[in-house]
PDB file of N, CA, C and O in Angstrom, chain B, residues numbered from 101:
ATOM      1  N   GLY B 101      41.096 -40.849  41.560  1.00  0.00           N
ATOM      2  CA  GLY B 101      42.350 -41.158  40.881  1.00  0.00           C
ATOM      3  C   GLY B 101      42.146 -42.160  39.761  1.00  0.00           C
ATOM      4  O   GLY B 101      41.022 -42.440  39.344  1.00  0.00           O
ATOM      5  N   TRP B 102      43.252 -42.689  39.289  1.00  0.00           N
ATOM      6  CA  TRP B 102      43.214 -43.604  38.155  1.00  0.00           C
ATOM      7  C   TRP B 102      42.477 -44.886  38.516  1.00  0.00           C
ATOM      8  O   TRP B 102      41.680 -45.392  37.726  1.00  0.00           O
ATOM      9  N   VAL B 103      42.740 -45.410  39.705  1.00  0.00           N
ATOM     10  CA  VAL B 103      42.084 -46.650  40.117  1.00  0.00           C
ATOM     11  C   VAL B 103      40.588 -46.434  40.266  1.00  0.00           C
ATOM     12  O   VAL B 103      39.794 -47.288  39.874  1.00  0.00           O
ATOM     13  N   SER B 104      40.201 -45.303  40.828  1.00  0.00           N
ATOM     14  CA  SER B 104      38.779 -45.002  40.995  1.00  0.00           C
ATOM     15  C   SER B 104      38.082 -44.933  39.641  1.00  0.00           C
ATOM     16  O   SER B 104      36.972 -45.442  39.485  1.00  0.00           O
ATOM     17  N   SER B 105      38.727 -44.308  38.669  1.00  0.00           N
ATOM     18  CA  SER B 105      38.154 -44.222  37.325  1.00  0.00           C
ATOM     19  C   SER B 105      37.991 -45.610  36.725  1.00  0.00           C
ATOM     20  O   SER B 105      36.995 -45.893  36.060  1.00  0.00           O
ATOM     21  N   THR B 106      38.968 -46.472  36.961  1.00  0.00           N
ATOM     22  CA  THR B 106      38.888 -47.841  36.457  1.00  0.00           C
ATOM     23  C   THR B 106      37.712 -48.572  37.080  1.00  0.00           C
ATOM     24  O   THR B 106      36.997 -49.304  36.396  1.00  0.00           O
ATOM     25  N   GLU B 107      37.510 -48.373  38.386  1.00  0.00           N
ATOM     26  CA  GLU B 107      36.377 -49.004  39.061  1.00  0.00           C
ATOM     27  C   GLU B 107      35.058 -48.528  38.465  1.00  0.00           C
ATOM     28  O   GLU B 107      34.135 -49.323  38.288  1.00  0.00           O
ATOM     29  N   VAL B 108      34.960 -47.241  38.155  1.00  0.00           N
ATOM     30  CA  VAL B 108      33.742 -46.702  37.549  1.00  0.00           C
ATOM     31  C   VAL B 108      33.485 -47.372  36.207  1.00  0.00           C
ATOM     32  O   VAL B 108      32.348 -47.727  35.895  1.00  0.00           O
ATOM     33  N   ILE B 109      34.538 -47.546  35.411  1.00  0.00           N
ATOM     34  CA  ILE B 109      34.398 -48.199  34.109  1.00  0.00           C
ATOM     35  C   ILE B 109      33.922 -49.639  34.293  1.00  0.00           C
ATOM     36  O   ILE B 109      33.007 -50.089  33.603  1.00  0.00           O
ATOM     37  N   PHE B 110      34.547 -50.359  35.224  1.00  0.00           N
ATOM     38  CA  PHE B 110      34.139 -51.741  35.476  1.00  0.00           C
ATOM     39  C   PHE B 110      32.687 -51.810  35.911  1.00  0.00           C
ATOM     40  O   PHE B 110      31.929 -52.664  35.452  1.00  0.00           O
ATOM     41  N   ASN B 111      32.302 -50.894  36.809  1.00  0.00           N
ATOM     42  CA  ASN B 111      30.921 -50.883  37.297  1.00  0.00           C
ATOM     43  C   ASN B 111      29.951 -50.585  36.163  1.00  0.00           C
ATOM     44  O   ASN B 111      28.889 -51.203  36.074  1.00  0.00           O
ATOM     45  N   TYR B 112      30.307 -49.644  35.296  1.00  0.00           N
ATOM     46  CA  TYR B 112      29.459 -49.295  34.154  1.00  0.00           C
ATOM     47  C   TYR B 112      29.281 -50.497  33.234  1.00  0.00           C
ATOM     48  O   TYR B 112      28.165 -50.814  32.822  1.00  0.00           O
ATOM     49  N   LEU B 113      30.385 -51.162  32.916  1.00  0.00           N
ATOM     50  CA  LEU B 113      30.308 -52.317  32.031  1.00  0.00           C
ATOM     51  C   LEU B 113      29.496 -53.440  32.660  1.00  0.00           C
ATOM     52  O   LEU B 113      28.724 -54.116  31.980  1.00  0.00           O
ATOM     53  N   THR B 114      29.673 -53.633  33.962  1.00  0.00           N
ATOM     54  CA  THR B 114      28.940 -54.696  34.652  1.00  0.00           C
ATOM     55  C   THR B 114      27.441 -54.442  34.606  1.00  0.00           C
ATOM     56  O   THR B 114      26.654 -55.366  34.401  1.00  0.00           O
ATOM     57  N   LEU B 115      27.049 -53.189  34.798  1.00  0.00           N
ATOM     58  CA  LEU B 115      25.623 -52.860  34.812  1.00  0.00           C
ATOM     59  C   LEU B 115      25.006 -52.937  33.422  1.00  0.00           C
ATOM     60  O   LEU B 115      23.855 -53.349  33.276  1.00  0.00           O
ATOM     61  N   ASN B 116      25.763 -52.545  32.403  1.00  0.00           N
ATOM     62  CA  ASN B 116      25.203 -52.474  31.058  1.00  0.00           C
ATOM     63  C   ASN B 116      25.409 -53.753  30.250  1.00  0.00           C
ATOM     64  O   ASN B 116      24.703 -53.993  29.270  1.00  0.00           O
ATOM     65  N   TYR B 117      26.377 -54.572  30.661  1.00  0.00           N
ATOM     66  CA  TYR B 117      26.647 -55.815  29.944  1.00  0.00           C
ATOM     67  C   TYR B 117      26.761 -56.964  30.945  1.00  0.00           C
ATOM     68  O   TYR B 117      27.852 -57.490  31.165  1.00  0.00           O
ATOM     69  N   PRO B 118      25.625 -57.357  31.558  1.00  0.00           N
ATOM     70  CA  PRO B 118      25.676 -58.399  32.593  1.00  0.00           C
ATOM     71  C   PRO B 118      26.205 -59.728  32.079  1.00  0.00           C
ATOM     72  O   PRO B 118      26.704 -60.540  32.859  1.00  0.00           O
ATOM     73  N   GLN B 119      26.100 -59.959  30.772  1.00  0.00           N
ATOM     74  CA  GLN B 119      26.558 -61.231  30.225  1.00  0.00           C
ATOM     75  C   GLN B 119      28.074 -61.371  30.273  1.00  0.00           C
ATOM     76  O   GLN B 119      28.597 -62.483  30.195  1.00  0.00           O
ATOM     77  N   ILE B 120      28.792 -60.240  30.403  1.00  0.00           N
ATOM     78  CA  ILE B 120      30.251 -60.316  30.483  1.00  0.00           C
ATOM     79  C   ILE B 120      30.747 -59.963  31.875  1.00  0.00           C
ATOM     80  O   ILE B 120      31.933 -59.701  32.080  1.00  0.00           O
ATOM     81  N   GLN B 121      29.818 -59.958  32.836  1.00  0.00           N
ATOM     82  CA  GLN B 121      30.197 -59.615  34.208  1.00  0.00           C
ATOM     83  C   GLN B 121      31.282 -60.551  34.726  1.00  0.00           C
ATOM     84  O   GLN B 121      32.246 -60.106  35.350  1.00  0.00           O
ATOM     85  N   SER B 122      31.125 -61.848  34.468  1.00  0.00           N
ATOM     86  CA  SER B 122      32.103 -62.816  34.962  1.00  0.00           C
ATOM     87  C   SER B 122      33.469 -62.591  34.324  1.00  0.00           C
ATOM     88  O   SER B 122      34.498 -62.747  34.982  1.00  0.00           O
ATOM     89  N   ILE B 123      33.480 -62.223  33.035  1.00  0.00           N
ATOM     90  CA  ILE B 123      34.736 -61.967  32.337  1.00  0.00           C
ATOM     91  C   ILE B 123      35.418 -60.732  32.917  1.00  0.00           C
ATOM     92  O   ILE B 123      36.624 -60.733  33.165  1.00  0.00           O
ATOM     93  N   ILE B 124      34.627 -59.678  33.129  1.00  0.00           N
ATOM     94  CA  ILE B 124      35.181 -58.458  33.699  1.00  0.00           C
ATOM     95  C   ILE B 124      35.740 -58.743  35.088  1.00  0.00           C
ATOM     96  O   ILE B 124      36.836 -58.293  35.423  1.00  0.00           O
ATOM     97  N   PHE B 125      34.995 -59.484  35.890  1.00  0.00           N
ATOM     98  CA  PHE B 125      35.425 -59.776  37.252  1.00  0.00           C
ATOM     99  C   PHE B 125      36.730 -60.561  37.240  1.00  0.00           C
ATOM    100  O   PHE B 125      37.625 -60.301  38.044  1.00  0.00           O
ATOM    101  N   PHE B 126      36.833 -61.525  36.324  1.00  0.00           N
ATOM    102  CA  PHE B 126      38.033 -62.346  36.216  1.00  0.00           C
ATOM    103  C   PHE B 126      39.240 -61.495  35.845  1.00  0.00           C
ATOM    104  O   PHE B 126      40.290 -61.596  36.480  1.00  0.00           O
ATOM    105  N   HIS B 127      39.100 -60.659  34.825  1.00  0.00           N
ATOM    106  CA  HIS B 127      40.210 -59.827  34.387  1.00  0.00           C
ATOM    107  C   HIS B 127      40.579 -58.791  35.433  1.00  0.00           C
ATOM    108  O   HIS B 127      41.755 -58.464  35.592  1.00  0.00           O
ATOM    109  N   ARG B 128      39.583 -58.269  36.152  1.00  0.00           N
ATOM    110  CA  ARG B 128      39.884 -57.295  37.200  1.00  0.00           C
ATOM    111  C   ARG B 128      40.707 -57.958  38.299  1.00  0.00           C
ATOM    112  O   ARG B 128      41.640 -57.356  38.832  1.00  0.00           O
ATOM    113  N   ASN B 129      40.360 -59.197  38.637  1.00  0.00           N
ATOM    114  CA  ASN B 129      41.134 -59.904  39.653  1.00  0.00           C
ATOM    115  C   ASN B 129      42.564 -60.130  39.185  1.00  0.00           C
ATOM    116  O   ASN B 129      43.501 -59.977  39.969  1.00  0.00           O
ATOM    117  N   LEU B 130      42.744 -60.489  37.933  1.00  0.00           N
ATOM    118  CA  LEU B 130      44.089 -60.663  37.389  1.00  0.00           C
ATOM    119  C   LEU B 130      44.856 -59.351  37.412  1.00  0.00           C
ATOM    120  O   LEU B 130      46.042 -59.327  37.744  1.00  0.00           O
ATOM    121  N   PHE B 131      44.188 -58.265  37.062  1.00  0.00           N
ATOM    122  CA  PHE B 131      44.818 -56.954  37.026  1.00  0.00           C
ATOM    123  C   PHE B 131      45.262 -56.531  38.418  1.00  0.00           C
ATOM    124  O   PHE B 131      46.388 -56.074  38.613  1.00  0.00           O
ATOM    125  N   ILE B 132      44.356 -56.691  39.389  1.00  0.00           N
ATOM    126  CA  ILE B 132      44.687 -56.317  40.768  1.00  0.00           C
ATOM    127  C   ILE B 132      45.843 -57.176  41.274  1.00  0.00           C
ATOM    128  O   ILE B 132      46.741 -56.671  41.949  1.00  0.00           O
ATOM    129  N   TYR B 133      45.828 -58.458  40.958  1.00  0.00           N
ATOM    130  CA  TYR B 133      46.902 -59.355  41.382  1.00  0.00           C
ATOM    131  C   TYR B 133      48.230 -58.932  40.758  1.00  0.00           C
ATOM    132  O   TYR B 133      49.250 -58.857  41.442  1.00  0.00           O
ATOM    133  N   GLY B 134      48.207 -58.657  39.460  1.00  0.00           N
ATOM    134  CA  GLY B 134      49.423 -58.249  38.769  1.00  0.00           C
ATOM    135  C   GLY B 134      49.936 -56.902  39.253  1.00  0.00           C
ATOM    136  O   GLY B 134      51.144 -56.671  39.316  1.00  0.00           O
ATOM    137  N   PHE B 135      49.004 -56.012  39.595  1.00  0.00           N
ATOM    138  CA  PHE B 135      49.386 -54.680  40.048  1.00  0.00           C
ATOM    139  C   PHE B 135      49.984 -54.737  41.445  1.00  0.00           C
ATOM    140  O   PHE B 135      50.835 -53.920  41.797  1.00  0.00           O
ATOM    141  N   ALA B 136      49.534 -55.706  42.241  1.00  0.00           N
ATOM    142  CA  ALA B 136      49.983 -55.803  43.628  1.00  0.00           C
ATOM    143  C   ALA B 136      51.328 -56.512  43.749  1.00  0.00           C
ATOM    144  O   ALA B 136      52.021 -56.355  44.754  1.00  0.00           O
ATOM    145  N   THR B 137      51.701 -57.288  42.737  1.00  0.00           N
ATOM    146  CA  THR B 137      52.923 -58.082  42.850  1.00  0.00           C
ATOM    147  C   THR B 137      54.101 -57.465  42.146  1.00  0.00           C
ATOM    148  O   THR B 137      55.195 -58.029  42.161  1.00  0.00           O
TER     149      THR B 137
END
C-alpha cells in the first residue's frame, strides 16, 4: 500500500544517502506522529 511504498522510499534514501539518515528518521517520526493524531 501507500505506507509500504513510503517505507521503501525511506529505506532507499537511507541506504544511498547515509549522511541524511538522521534527517529522514526525524521527518519520518514527525510524519508518523502527525498521521496518527
